[in-house]
C-alpha positions in Angstrom: 7.9 -10.2 22.4 11.0 -8.4 23.6 12.6 -7.9 27.0 12.6 -4.1 27.0 13.2 -3.9 30.7 11.4 -1.9 33.3 10.9 1.8 32.7 12.9 3.9 35.1 12.9 1.0 37.6 9.2 1.5 38.4 6.3 -0.8 37.7 3.4 1.7 37.2 3.2 1.1 33.4 3.5 -2.6 33.6 -0.1 -3.5 32.8 -0.4 -0.9 30.0 1.4 -3.0 27.3 1.6 -6.5 28.8 4.4 -5.7 31.2 5.6 -7.6 34.2 3.7 -10.9 34.8 3.6 -13.0 37.9 6.9 -14.6 37.0 8.7 -11.2 36.9 9.0 -11.4 33.1 8.7 -7.9 31.7 8.5 -8.7 28.0 6.5 -6.3 25.8 5.3 -6.4 22.2 7.3 -4.7 19.5 6.8 -4.3 15.8 9.4 -4.3 13.1 10.1 -0.9 11.8 12.1 0.8 9.1 14.1 3.4 11.0 16.9 5.7 10.1 18.9 4.0 12.8 18.8 0.7 10.9 20.2 2.4 7.8 22.8 4.2 9.9 23.9 0.9 11.5 24.1 -0.8 8.1 26.2 2.0 6.7 28.5 2.0 9.8 29.0 -1.8 9.4 30.0 -1.3 5.7 32.2 1.7 6.4 34.1 -0.2 9.2 34.2 -3.5 7.3 32.4 -5.5 9.9 30.6 -8.7 9.1 27.1 -9.0 10.4 24.3 -11.5 9.8 21.5 -8.9 9.9 20.3 -5.6 11.4 16.8 -5.3 12.6 14.8 -2.5 14.3 11.7 -2.8 16.4 9.5 -0.3 18.1 7.5 -1.1 21.3 3.8 -1.0 20.4 0.7 -1.5 22.4 -2.6 -2.8 21.1 -3.9 0.6 20.0 -0.7 1.3 18.0 -0.7 -2.1 16.4 -4.3 -1.6 15.3 -3.5 1.9 14.0 -0.6 0.5 11.9 -2.9 -2.1 10.4 -5.7 0.3 9.8 -3.4 2.9 8.2 -2.0 0.3 5.9 -5.4 -0.8 4.8 -6.7 2.7 4.2 -3.5 4.2 2.7 -4.8 3.9 -0.9 -7.9 5.9 -0.1 -5.9 8.9 1.0 -5.3 9.7 -2.7 -9.0 10.5 -3.2 -9.4 14.3 -2.8 -12.7 14.2 -0.7 -11.2 11.6 1.6 -8.0 13.7 2.0 -10.2 16.7 2.9 -12.2 14.6 5.4 -9.0 13.4 7.0 -7.6 16.9 7.3 -10.9 18.1 8.9 -10.6 15.3 11.5 -6.9 16.0 12.2 -7.6 19.7 12.7 -9.6 18.8 15.8 -6.6 17.2 17.5 -4.4 19.3 19.8 -1.1 20.7 18.4 0.9 18.2 20.4 1.3 16.5 23.8 1.0 18.5 27.0 4.0 19.2 29.2 2.8 16.5 31.6 2.5 14.0 28.7 6.0 14.9 27.5 7.4 14.1 31.0 5.6 10.8 31.3 6.3 9.4 27.8 9.7 7.9 28.0 11.2 5.6 25.4 13.3 2.5 25.7 15.9 1.5 23.1 17.4 -1.9 23.3 20.7 -2.8 21.6 21.6 -6.5 21.3 24.6 -7.6 19.4 25.3 -11.3 18.7 28.4 -12.8 17.2 28.4 -15.3 14.2 27.5 -18.1 16.6 24.4 -16.3 17.9 26.1 -15.6 21.3 24.9 -12.3 22.7 27.9 -10.0 23.2 26.1 -6.7 24.0 22.8 -6.2 25.7 22.1 -2.5 26.5 18.9 -0.8 27.5 18.8 3.0 26.9 15.9 4.9 28.3 15.4 8.4 26.9 13.0 11.3 27.5 10.0 11.8 25.1 11.2 11.7 21.5 10.3 15.4 21.0 12.3 16.5 24.0 15.2 14.3 23.3 15.4 15.3 19.7 15.4 19.0 20.7 18.2 18.4 23.2 20.3 16.6 20.6 19.7 19.2 17.8 20.8 22.0 20.1 24.0 20.1 21.0 24.7 19.2 17.3 24.3 22.9 16.4 26.6 23.9 19.2 29.3 21.4 18.2 29.1 22.3 14.4 29.5 26.0 15.2 32.5 25.2 17.4 34.3 23.0 14.9 37.0 24.0 12.4 36.1 21.3 10.0 34.6 22.1 6.5 32.1 20.1 4.5 29.4 17.7 5.3 29.1 16.5 8.9 26.6 14.0 10.2 25.0 14.3 13.7 27.1 11.3 14.8 30.3 13.1 13.8 29.3 16.3 15.6 28.5 14.3 18.7 31.5 12.0 18.6 33.0 13.5 21.7 29.9 12.8 23.8 30.4 10.3 26.6 27.3 8.1 26.4 28.0 6.4 29.7 28.5 9.6 31.7 25.3 11.5 31.8 24.9 14.8 33.7 21.7 16.8 34.4 22.6 19.7 32.1 24.0 18.1 28.9 22.2 16.9 25.8 21.7 13.4 27.3 20.0 14.7 30.4 17.2 12.4 31.4 18.8 9.4 29.8 19.7 6.2 31.5 22.0 3.6 29.9 22.0 0.1 31.5 24.5 -2.5 30.4 22.6 -5.7 31.1 24.5 -9.0 31.7 24.8 -11.2 28.6 
């Protein structure tokens, strides 16, 4: 259970994934995940010669998502069978191409960053709410392309290097971080 915070300050999604209870506690269930962010954080720690105990990533998951993860893991070996693969493709072709515009607006994501020192004292506790992952990725890709095209540097450039001049705290309504809310919670 993680304290992911209220979404956008409202409470309309609270019951969906075990949100706010009578005590005002808004802990929700999250599952450990292997994310590119975890690898990026590990490489950043090594590059800057920091000492950390561990880096972990978790994704908020509701009951349906948790069941789907478990079912997918159990059935993964069957996906190698040709007739099973064809059956799966037939079922997937019935699904819509993607979420509707209304679903994209409603589906916001919350990222929590907690950093502890060697004594397990929390030093940073941030909550970053972003638009739907498809929309947010598109916003960032456009900005990365814009920054890379404007740079005089040669060679390989990571998205983080391209976006290094971005002010994560100051968010306007037209930039690549539009729709994002960063909250620095008390430690």
